[in-house]
C-alpha positions as CSV (number, residue, x, y, z in Angstrom):
1,M,-13.2,51.7,-89.3
2,R,-16.9,51.8,-89.4
3,L,-18.9,51.1,-86.3
4,R,-21.7,49.7,-88.2
5,G,-19.7,46.5,-89.0
6,L,-19.0,45.9,-85.4
7,F,-22.7,45.6,-84.6
8,E,-24.1,43.7,-87.6
9,N,-24.3,40.4,-85.7
10,L,-26.2,41.7,-82.8
11,D,-29.5,41.0,-84.4
12,V,-29.0,37.3,-84.6
13,K,-32.2,35.6,-83.3
14,T,-31.9,33.7,-80.0
15,P,-32.3,30.0,-80.6
16,S,-35.2,28.1,-79.1
17,P,-34.5,25.1,-76.8
18,M,-35.7,22.8,-79.7
19,T,-33.3,24.4,-82.1
20,I,-30.5,23.9,-79.7
21,A,-31.4,20.3,-79.1
22,K,-31.5,19.6,-82.8
23,K,-28.2,21.5,-83.5
24,H,-26.3,19.6,-80.8
25,N,-28.2,16.3,-81.2
26,V,-29.3,16.1,-77.6
27,S,-32.6,15.7,-75.9
28,L,-34.9,18.6,-75.2
29,G,-34.7,17.6,-71.5
30,R,-30.9,18.0,-71.6
31,V,-31.3,21.5,-73.0
32,H,-33.9,22.4,-70.3
33,K,-31.5,21.1,-67.6
34,E,-28.6,23.2,-69.0
35,L,-30.9,26.2,-69.5
36,N,-31.9,26.1,-65.8
37,K,-28.2,26.1,-64.9
38,G,-27.6,29.0,-67.2
39,I,-30.5,31.1,-65.9
40,K,-29.1,30.8,-62.4
41,V,-25.6,31.9,-63.5
42,E,-26.9,34.8,-65.6
43,L,-29.1,36.1,-62.8
44,E,-25.9,37.0,-61.1
45,H,-25.6,39.8,-63.7
46,T,-29.2,40.9,-64.1
47,T,-32.4,40.9,-62.1
48,D,-34.6,40.2,-65.2
49,K,-35.2,36.5,-65.7
50,A,-36.2,37.0,-69.3
51,V,-32.9,38.6,-70.1
52,A,-31.0,35.9,-68.2
53,Q,-32.9,33.2,-70.2
54,E,-32.1,34.9,-73.5
55,I,-28.4,35.1,-72.6
56,A,-28.3,31.5,-71.5
57,L,-30.0,30.3,-74.7
58,D,-27.5,32.3,-76.8
59,H,-24.6,30.6,-74.9
60,L,-26.2,27.1,-75.2
61,G,-26.7,27.7,-78.9
62,E,-22.9,27.8,-79.1
63,F,-22.1,24.9,-76.7
64,V,-24.8,22.8,-75.0
65,D,-22.3,22.3,-72.1
66,Y,-21.4,26.0,-71.9
67,Y,-22.2,26.3,-68.2
68,D,-20.3,23.1,-67.3
69,R,-17.3,24.5,-69.2
70,L,-17.6,27.8,-67.4
71,K,-17.7,26.1,-64.0
72,K,-14.6,24.1,-64.9
73,A,-12.8,27.2,-66.1
74,E,-13.6,29.0,-62.9
75,Q,-12.2,26.2,-60.7
């Protein structure tokens, strides 16, 4: 197995809040609200707010309610 294949998708661009809003057909305000939740969660794993924001945007690109789902799963 080639390692190169495992890492090919790591260069996917982090979506912007506007891109996320359009993808999920929600308001930009909703994305910002979810992003704030996400940054708080991701700051549990890093001290760098920019890194936390990027991770949160990546997750919100998948599911706009990612952090609500995470909270529900943890309960």
